[in-house]
N, C-alpha and C positions, 0 to 999 in steps of 0.2 A: 504494499500500500504506499502510495506516495505521501509526502508530509502534507501536501494540500488536501488530499483525500482524508487523512486522518483529522485535520482540522475541521473539514465539513462534517465529518461523522460525530466529532465531539461536540460541535455546535448543536447538532440535531439532538444528541443525548441530553445536553444541558437544557435545551428548550423543552424536551419531553418531561424533564424534572421541574418544569416552571420557572426556569431561570431566565432573566433578561441577559442575553449574551451576544457578543459581537466579535468579529475578527479585528484585531489590533494589529496595524502595520507600523513599521518604523523604518527609516532608511534615509536615502538621499536621491535627489534627481538632478541631473545637469541639464542645463538649457542655455540657449543662445544661438544667434544666427551665424551660419557659416562665416568665417573670417573675423568674427568678433570674440572678445573674451567670453569664455564660458563661465557661467555662474552655478553655484550648487545651493540647492535648497534642502535642508534636512527637515524631516518630519517625524513626529513620535518620539517617545522616550527611548534612548538606546538601551538595549537590554530588556525592554518590557515584554511581557509574555505574548504569545500568539493570540490568546483568546482571554478576554476580560469578561467578567459577568457578575450580575447581583443575583445570589440565590434566594429562594423562597425565605422570608424572614429578615432579608436585608444584608446577609453576609456577602462581603466582596470576595471574588474568586479570580485567581490568575492561573492560566493553564498554559504551559509551554509544551508543544507537541514536537517530538523528535522521532526521527525515522531510524530504525535499527540501532546502531552503535554511536550515532552522531553525538558529539560531545556538547554539553551544555556550557556556553561560554561563561567567564567570570562575571561579566555585567549581567547576564541572565541569572546567575546564582545570586548576585546582590539584589536584583529586583525582587525575586521570589523571597529572599530573606526579609526584606523590608515589608512585604505583604504579611508574611507569617508573624513578624514581630508586632504588627498592629491588629492581629486577631483574625486576618484574612486566611482563606484557604488558597494554598500555592502548591501546585502540583507540576511535575514533569511526567507526561504520559507518552508511552510508545505503542500503546494498543487502546482501543476505544474500551475495551472491557476493564482496563484500570481505572478509567474515569467513571465508568458505571458503578463499579465496586465501591469507590471512595464516595461517590454521591449517595449510594445507598446507606453506606456507614454514617455519613454526615446527617441524613434524614432521620436516622434512628436516634441520634443524639440531640436533634433539634427540638 
């Protein structure tokens, strides 16, 4: 499964569990006319998770989706740690079933 497909599947699972969830992008875009100086515009928070959500009951969630053995970057680790330190749910998932299991566990404790 591609990372994009994993993100899409996770979004569907979150929404089935009643979450307000969206794809979060960050990066940079270069623009400018040929022959002119190119400019870069950065968007999003570097290291922020692929998916941000508000779960039933108001808890914030950040889900980083990774394919196979792809490594979580230092910035991503920092972002997820910040979310956890403030009481949010922060996960790295490599399979949609990991997310499903965690959401089920969270709903039992809510």
